[in-house]
C-alpha positions as CSV (number, residue, x, y, z in Angstrom):
1,M,37.9,9.1,17.5
2,E,39.4,11.9,18.9
3,Y,40.2,9.5,22.3
4,A,41.6,6.9,20.2
5,Q,44.0,9.5,19.0
6,S,44.9,11.6,22.2
7,A,45.3,7.3,23.4
8,K,47.7,6.9,20.5
9,E,49.5,10.2,21.2
10,Q,50.4,9.2,25.0
11,L,51.2,5.7,23.7
12,D,53.9,7.3,21.2
13,H,55.1,9.2,24.0
14,A,55.2,6.9,26.9
15,R,57.1,4.7,24.0
16,E,59.6,7.4,23.3
17,E,59.9,7.9,27.8
18,A,60.4,4.4,27.9
19,D,63.0,4.4,25.0
20,K,65.1,7.2,26.6
21,Y,65.3,5.0,29.7
22,I,66.3,1.7,28.2
23,A,68.8,3.9,26.3
24,E,69.7,5.7,29.3
25,A,70.6,2.3,31.0
26,R,72.0,0.8,28.4
27,R,74.7,4.0,28.8
28,Q,75.1,3.1,32.1
29,Q,75.5,-0.9,31.8
30,A,78.6,0.1,29.5
31,D,80.0,2.6,31.4
32,M,79.8,0.2,34.8
33,L,81.4,-2.5,32.8
34,R,83.6,-0.2,31.2
35,E,84.7,0.6,35.1
36,A,84.2,-3.1,36.3
37,D,87.2,-3.9,33.4
38,K,89.8,-1.0,34.4
39,M,89.0,-2.6,38.1
40,K,89.8,-6.0,36.6
41,T,92.8,-4.7,34.9
42,Q,94.1,-2.4,38.1
43,I,93.4,-5.7,40.4
44,I,95.6,-7.7,37.7
45,E,98.3,-5.4,37.3
46,E,99.3,-5.0,41.3
47,A,98.4,-8.7,41.8
48,R,101.6,-9.6,39.1
49,V,103.4,-6.2,40.8
50,A,102.9,-8.1,44.2
51,A,103.7,-11.3,42.6
52,Q,106.7,-10.1,41.0
53,T,108.0,-8.3,44.1
54,E,107.3,-11.6,45.9
55,A,108.9,-13.4,44.0
56,K,112.5,-11.3,44.1
57,K,111.7,-11.6,47.7
58,V,112.4,-15.4,47.4
59,M,115.0,-15.8,45.1
60,D,116.7,-13.1,46.8
61,N,116.8,-14.8,50.3
62,A,117.3,-18.4,49.0
63,K,120.1,-16.8,47.0
64,L,121.2,-15.5,50.7
65,T,121.0,-19.0,51.9
66,I,122.7,-20.7,49.1
67,E,125.7,-18.1,49.5
68,Q,125.7,-18.7,53.4
69,E,125.3,-22.6,53.3
70,R,128.4,-22.6,50.2
71,K,130.8,-20.4,52.9
72,V,129.8,-23.5,55.6
73,A,130.0,-25.8,53.3
74,Q,134.0,-24.4,52.1
75,E,135.3,-23.8,55.5
76,Q,134.3,-27.4,56.5
77,F,135.9,-28.6,53.8
78,R,139.3,-26.4,54.8
79,N,138.6,-27.9,58.3
80,E,138.5,-31.4,57.0
81,V,141.7,-31.3,54.5
82,S,143.7,-29.3,57.1
83,A,143.2,-31.7,59.6
84,F,143.9,-34.6,57.3
85,A,147.0,-32.7,55.9
86,L,147.9,-32.6,59.7
87,D,147.2,-36.3,60.3
88,I,149.1,-37.0,57.3
89,A,152.4,-34.2,58.3
90,Q,152.7,-36.3,61.7
91,K,152.4,-39.5,60.4
92,V,155.0,-38.8,58.0
93,V,157.3,-36.8,60.6
94,R,157.6,-39.4,63.5
95,N,157.9,-42.0,60.7
96,Q,161.2,-40.0,59.6
97,L,162.5,-39.2,62.8
98,K,162.4,-42.5,65.3
99,E,166.2,-42.8,64.5
100,E,167.8,-40.4,67.1
101,K,170.5,-39.4,64.3
102,A,167.3,-38.2,62.3
103,Q,166.1,-35.7,65.3
104,E,169.1,-34.7,66.3
105,K,169.5,-33.5,62.8
106,L,166.1,-31.8,62.8
107,V,167.3,-29.7,66.0
108,N,170.5,-28.8,64.5
109,S,168.9,-28.0,62.0
110,L,166.5,-25.6,63.5
111,L,169.3,-24.2,65.3
112,D,171.3,-23.3,62.8
113,E,168.1,-21.4,61.0
114,I,167.8,-19.4,64.6
115,E,171.2,-18.5,64.8
116,K,171.0,-17.4,60.9
117,Q,168.2,-15.0,61.7
118,N,169.0,-13.4,65.2
């Protein structure tokens, strides 16, 4: 009987120790889960910030490229319009100056303007 009582006490003590180990293991598990959750949140935030930074760089580069291409297109358009205007002016002047009297009149008009300026 004494042996049974001793065995029961040892069993109870063993259960208490086991319960302590289980409680400690659960606490450690909960700590690890909280830490993992913090790390997950931090990784997600870092990835979000990195993605925003990269997206801003891409957008800034795209805006710069678009602006440069727009300027090139404007310059090409100006050059084409200028060339077209010069062609038209050349044809108009040739047409108007076919006659000798028209040529003389233009030369005299230019000479008069030069004399007025001096």
